[in-house]
Steps between C-alpha positions, in 0.01 A plus 500: 500500500234632257150363531298426190147636526211455258452875450245468222284258697523715813407814307202328336379362835528842664313667215222238522473546878487880470246491219274267698527727806413809295202323343379385843525853638336672204238227471401555864426861406314415178763644268451336159797283408520670159590822685784340699848485345797330662838557336866463584748737340695821552279733702531825308456351154223265603292760686520747214422246228210341693347836589524613137365173356211479746421874496517471880419784737682320782751218534544306823835332554598251767855424603667273746 
């Protein structure tokens, strides 16, 4: 029997939790919030577009 799950709500809650955790970690190390970017998308496309847009020398990616 299929189970109905609120996918959108779960995704939004996870993103909020992850963003708060990243901000807590970077805040503890005095990284300005304006320099912290949390995104969810396809890895290859997102890393390339963010690095290009931000003129980044390095990109740090976390995965679970």
